[in-house]
C-alpha positions in Angstrom: -33.8 -25.3 44.9 -37.6 -25.8 45.4 -38.7 -27.5 48.5 -42.1 -29.1 49.4 -44.2 -27.9 52.3 -46.0 -30.6 54.2 -48.4 -29.8 57.0 -49.1 -31.8 60.2 -52.2 -33.8 59.9 -52.5 -33.5 56.1 -53.0 -36.6 54.0 -49.7 -37.7 52.4 -49.6 -37.6 48.6 -47.3 -39.2 46.1 -46.3 -35.7 45.0 -44.7 -35.1 48.4 -42.0 -37.5 47.2 -42.0 -36.8 43.5 -41.5 -33.1 43.7 -38.4 -33.3 45.9 -36.8 -35.8 43.6 -37.4 -33.5 40.6 -36.3 -30.5 42.5 -33.1 -32.1 43.7 -32.4 -33.2 40.1 -32.8 -29.7 38.9 -30.6 -28.2 41.6 -27.8 -30.6 40.9 -28.2 -29.8 37.2 -27.8 -26.2 37.9 -24.6 -26.8 39.9 -23.3 -29.1 37.2 -23.9 -26.4 34.5 -22.2 -23.7 36.6 -19.0 -25.9 37.1 -18.8 -27.9 33.9 -20.9 -25.8 31.4 -23.5 -27.0 29.0 -21.3 -29.2 26.7 -21.1 -32.9 27.0 -18.5 -34.0 29.5 -17.3 -37.6 30.2 -15.4 -38.8 33.2 -13.9 -42.1 33.9 -15.1 -44.6 31.3 -11.6 -46.0 30.8 -11.3 -48.4 27.9 -8.8 -51.2 28.5 -8.0 -54.7 27.3 -8.9 -57.7 29.3 -6.3 -59.6 31.5 -5.4 -62.0 30.1 -5.8 -60.3 26.8 -8.7 -61.4 24.5 -10.8 -59.9 21.7 -12.9 -58.2 24.4 -12.4 -54.6 25.6 -13.8 -53.2 28.9 -15.2 -49.7 29.4 -15.0 -49.0 33.1 -17.3 -47.2 35.4 -17.9 -43.5 34.8 -20.3 -40.7 34.0 -21.6 -38.4 31.3 -23.3 -35.1 31.5 -25.5 -34.0 28.7 -28.4 -31.5 28.1 -31.8 -33.2 28.1 -35.5 -32.5 28.9 -36.5 -32.3 32.6 -38.8 -35.3 32.0 -39.6 -36.6 28.6 -42.5 -38.8 30.0 -44.8 -38.4 33.0 -43.0 -39.0 36.3 -45.5 -40.7 38.4 -48.3 -38.3 38.8 -46.2 -35.4 37.6 -46.7 -34.5 34.0 -43.9 -34.6 31.5 -41.7 -31.5 31.1 -40.3 -31.4 27.6 -40.0 -27.7 27.4 -37.3 -27.0 30.0 -33.7 -28.2 29.4 -31.3 -29.2 32.0 -27.8 -30.9 32.4 -28.4 -34.4 33.3 -25.8 -36.9 34.5 -25.7 -40.6 33.6 -23.7 -42.9 36.0 -22.3 -46.3 35.4 -21.1 -48.1 38.4 -20.3 -51.4 36.6 -18.0 -52.0 33.6 -19.3 -52.7 30.1 -17.7 -55.2 27.9 -17.6 -55.4 24.0 -16.2 -58.3 22.0 -14.7 -57.3 18.7 -13.8 -59.2 15.5 -10.7 -58.8 13.4 -11.0 -58.6 9.6 -11.2 -62.0 7.9 -9.2 -60.9 4.8 -5.4 -60.7 4.8 -4.0 -57.2 4.8 -7.1 -55.5 6.1 -7.8 -53.5 9.2 -10.9 -52.2 10.9 -11.5 -49.3 13.2 -14.1 -49.7 15.8 -15.7 -46.5 17.3 -16.9 -46.7 20.9 -19.5 -44.0 21.5 -21.5 -42.8 24.4 -24.7 -40.9 25.1 -26.8 -40.1 28.2 -29.7 -42.5 28.6 -32.8 -42.3 30.9 -35.5 -45.0 31.2 -37.9 -46.3 33.6 -37.0 -49.8 35.0 -37.4 -52.2 37.9 -40.9 -53.3 37.4 -42.8 -54.4 40.5 -46.4 -55.4 41.2 -47.3 -52.7 43.8 -50.0 -53.0 46.5 -52.9 -50.4 46.2 -55.5 -49.4 48.5 -58.9 -51.1 48.1 -61.4 -48.3 48.9 -64.2 -50.9 49.2 -62.3 -53.0 51.6 -59.3 -51.1 53.1 -58.2 -54.2 55.1 -57.5 -56.0 51.8 -55.0 -54.4 49.4 -55.2 -54.6 45.6 -52.4 -56.3 43.8 -51.4 -53.7 41.1 -53.7 -50.9 39.9 -57.4 -52.0 40.0 -56.2 -55.3 41.3 -54.9 -56.1 37.8 -51.7 -57.7 38.9 -49.8 -55.4 36.4 -46.2 -54.7 37.2 -45.1 -51.1 37.1 -41.7 -49.4 36.8 -40.4 -48.2 40.1 -37.2 -46.3 39.2 -36.2 -43.8 36.6 -32.6 -44.6 36.0 -29.9 -42.4 34.3 -27.0 -44.2 32.8 -24.2 -43.8 30.2 -25.4 -45.7 27.1 -22.4 -47.3 25.3 -22.3 -48.9 21.8 -19.6 -50.1 19.3 -19.8 -49.0 15.7 -17.6 -50.9 13.3 -15.9 -49.3 10.4 -15.5 -50.7 6.9 -12.4 -53.0 6.6 -9.7 -51.6 4.3 -6.1 -52.0 3.6 -4.1 -51.5 6.8 -3.2 -47.8 7.2 -6.1 -46.6 5.0 -9.0 -47.7 7.2 -11.3 -44.9 8.4 -13.2 -44.5 11.6 -17.0 -44.4 11.3 -18.8 -41.1 11.9 -20.3 -40.5 15.3 -24.0 -40.9 15.4 -26.2 -37.8 16.1 -26.8 -37.4 19.8 -23.7 -39.4 20.6 -20.0 -38.6 21.3 -17.0 -40.6 20.3 -14.9 -41.9 23.1 -12.3 -44.4 21.7 -11.2 -45.9 18.5 -10.0 -49.5 18.6 -8.0 -50.8 15.6 -7.9 -54.4 14.7 -5.8 -56.1 12.0 -6.2 -59.3 10.1 -5.2 -62.3 12.1 -5.2 -60.4 15.5 -6.2 -62.7 18.3 -6.2 -60.2 21.2 -6.7 -56.5 21.8 -3.7 -54.8 23.3 -3.5 -51.3 24.9 -1.6 -50.1 21.8 -4.7 -50.8 19.7 -7.0 -48.5 21.8 -6.8 -44.8 21.2 -8.9 -41.9 22.5 -11.2 -40.6 19.7 -10.4 -37.1 18.4 -12.5 -34.5 20.2 -13.6 -37.0 23.0 -15.2 -34.8 25.6 -13.4 -36.3 28.7 -13.1 -34.1 31.8 -9.6 -32.5 31.4 -8.9 -31.9 35.1 -10.4 -32.1 38.6 -10.7 -29.4 41.2 -7.4 -30.2 43.0 -5.5 -29.6 39.7 -6.8 -25.9 39.5 -4.2 -23.3 40.2 -4.7 -19.8 41.3 -3.3 -17.5 38.6 0.2 -18.2 37.4 1.5 -20.2 40.4 4.2 -22.4 38.7 7.1 -21.6 36.5 9.3 -23.6 34.0 12.6 -21.9 33.0 14.3 -23.1 29.8 18.0 -22.4 29.7 18.3 -24.7 26.7 16.1 -25.7 23.8 13.4 -28.4 24.6 9.6 -28.9 24.8 6.9 -27.5 27.1 4.0 -30.0 27.7 0.9 -28.2 28.8 0.1 -29.7 32.2 -3.1 -31.3 33.1 -5.7 -28.6 34.1 -3.8 -25.8 32.3 -5.2 -23.9 29.4 -3.6 -20.5 29.8 0.1 -19.7 30.2 2.2 -16.5 30.4 5.4 -16.8 28.3 8.6 -14.6 28.2 11.0 -15.1 25.3 14.4 -13.6 25.2 16.9 -13.8 22.3 20.6 -14.4 22.7 22.9 -11.4 23.0 25.4 -10.5 20.3 29.1 -10.8 20.9 31.6 -7.8 21.2 33.6 -6.7 18.1 37.3 -7.5 17.6 39.3 -4.9 15.6 42.9 -5.3 14.5 44.1 -1.9 15.7 41.1 -0.3 17.4 38.6 -1.0 20.3 35.5 -3.1 19.2 31.9 -2.1 19.5 29.6 -3.7 22.1 27.1 -6.4 21.0 23.3 -5.7 20.9 20.9 -7.2 23.4 18.5 -10.0 22.4 14.9 -9.0 21.7 12.1 -9.7 24.3 8.5 -10.9 23.8 6.0 -11.3 26.6 2.4 -12.6 26.1 -0.4 -14.7 27.5 -1.6 -17.7 25.5 -5.1 -19.0 26.0 -7.1 -22.0 24.9 -4.2 -24.4 25.1 -5.1 -28.1 25.3 -3.6 -30.1 28.1 -1.0 -32.5 26.8 -0.1 -30.3 23.9 3.7 -30.3 23.3 5.1 -26.9 22.4 8.7 -26.8 21.0 10.9 -24.3 22.8 14.0 -22.8 21.3 16.7 -20.9 23.3 19.1 -18.8 21.3 22.8 -19.1 22.0 24.7 -16.0 22.8 27.2 -14.7 20.2 30.5 -16.5 20.8 33.7 -14.6 21.3 35.7 -14.2 18.1 39.1 -15.9 17.5 40.0 -13.5 14.7 39.3 -9.9 13.6 35.7 -9.0 12.7 32.2 -8.1 13.7 31.0 -10.0 16.8 28.9 -13.1 16.4 25.1 -12.5 16.4 23.0 -14.0 19.1 20.6 -16.8 18.3 16.8 -16.6 18.0 14.6 -17.9 20.8 11.0 -19.0 20.4 7.9 -20.6 22.0 6.4 -22.8 19.2 4.9 -20.6 16.5 3.5 -18.2 19.1 6.3 -15.9 20.0 9.9 -15.2 18.7 12.7 -13.1 19.9 15.6 -12.5 17.6 19.2 -12.3 18.9 21.2 -9.1 19.1 23.8 -8.4 16.4 27.5 -8.4 17.1 29.5 -5.2 17.7 31.6 -3.9 14.9 35.3 -4.9 14.5 37.5 -5.9 11.6 40.5 -4.5 9.9 39.2 -1.3 8.2 41.4 1.7 8.8 40.5 5.4 9.2 37.4 4.6 11.4 36.5 7.1 14.1 34.8 4.4 16.1 33.5 0.9 15.9 29.7 1.0 16.3 27.7 -1.2 18.7 25.5 -3.9 17.3 21.8 -3.4 17.0 19.4 -5.2 19.3 17.2 -8.1 18.3 13.5 -7.6 17.4 10.6 -9.6 18.9 7.1 -10.6 17.7 4.0 -12.5 18.7 3.7 -11.2 22.2 1.4 -8.7 23.8 4.7 -6.8 24.6 7.5 -6.9 22.0 10.6 -5.1 23.0 13.6 -4.6 20.7 16.9 -5.2 22.5 19.1 -2.2 23.2 22.1 -1.3 21.1 25.6 -2.1 22.1 27.5 1.2 22.6 30.2 2.4 20.2 33.8 2.1 20.9 35.7 5.2 22.1 38.9 5.2 20.1 40.4 8.2 21.8 40.1 6.3 25.2 41.2 3.0 23.6 38.0 1.6 25.1 35.6 -1.0 23.7 31.9 -0.4 23.7 29.6 -1.8 26.4 27.1 -4.6 25.5 23.4 -3.8 25.3 20.7 -4.9 27.8 20.5 -6.0 31.4 23.3 -8.2 32.4 25.4 -6.8 29.6 29.2 -7.3 29.2 31.5 -4.3 29.7 33.9 -2.9 27.2 37.5 -2.7 28.3 40.1 0.0 28.2 43.6 -0.8 27.0 45.0 -4.2 26.1 42.2 -6.3 27.6 39.7 -8.6 26.1 36.1 -7.4 26.4 34.0 -8.9 29.2 31.3 -11.3 28.4 27.6 -10.7 29.3 26.4 -12.4 32.4 22.6 -11.9 32.1 20.2 -13.4 29.7 20.2 -11.9 26.3 22.9 -9.3 27.2 25.4 -8.2 24.6 29.2 -8.9 25.0 31.5 -6.0 25.7 33.9 -4.8 22.9 37.6 -5.5 23.4 39.9 -2.6 24.1 43.2 -1.8 22.4 46.7 -1.0 23.4 48.2 2.6 23.1 51.1 3.9 21.2 52.0 4.2 17.6 51.2 0.7 16.7 48.0 -0.1 18.7 46.6 -3.7 18.7 43.0 -4.5 19.3 41.7 -7.3 21.7 38.8 -9.7 21.4 35.3 -8.8 22.4 33.4 -10.7 25.0 30.7 -13.2 24.3 27.0 -12.4 24.4 24.8 -14.2 26.9 22.3 -16.9 25.8 18.6 -16.2 25.7 15.9 -17.8 27.9 12.3 -18.8 27.8 10.2 -18.6 30.9 6.7 -20.2 31.1 4.4 -19.5 33.9 1.1 -21.4 34.4 
């Protein structure tokens, strides 16, 4: 940032004050641009009803940053600088009130747009004393003793205004367009007969450039985690725009054959990815696939359910291991694993293993945490880990062997880090 050099004994000049003011403004502008960027950013400026409620709304103190010329007019004895652009900040320390009017025709509604822009103007006029060169003991009142008042401060504020829309049938009214050079902050909807503005009538305007988060909300890397063991919703936290997601589908159940051991269930698919440019407050639906349930009767094991993170990533469940009543089989095959899509890494779940008829043993389930196939007249063991396939049931020995049920597959999971 530029600094003035003043020498002992030199005659003070007005520029000794003006240059530091301009340099400080430019330095702060550079820091603001480095932290907030060059786009318009609004902070504070909360719009709320009055208390008690009336037809007036109040926009609270706050600020706005916006690109502007360094000085559009001469700054004291410094010439205007309309060539260089910097980020300027307008600050309102006092609230601003607007009184609105409801439509006068039954059945109509009106949308009011509250918009804002950076404003800079010279103000606080004062009649200043000047040196009288002819008689230094007697000051002039104003330049050339004219008595003319001159502005003494260049103030930077948030300029606010209300733009009414055209009344229309309630539910069909539209919000007026934002004026050039301005940004929309709020939309206030009033209906015929309304005598007071309530909080429910005030909504943030689409695309309003409010500051999404403050420095204390920033997180180093992915420092927090949310694990979904059941379907639900992930709400993007304040200050978060990037998340790492892992989606695992449910595991397939083990097979159940009438006279043979059953095949193991396949593992659920797995998708892993990083999602950027998410808006804080966005609600993302999360689906967690169930594991394939153990069978009550003969047949192929139940398939695992599909897991997903919104429309971004999907992991299909593993298929159940083979079973049934068909005779003459050499073995019952293990179920295929589920596929995955949408991630930077998409892994198809592992197959369940085939049953070993000669050993009267069911096949093991696929994947980590998989269920184990059993030997002899024992039901297959269910999977314990997320997305693992259930083990196939064993079968008894002898001339009339009997198969046993397969174990259940494990449910999927969705893990979100931010």
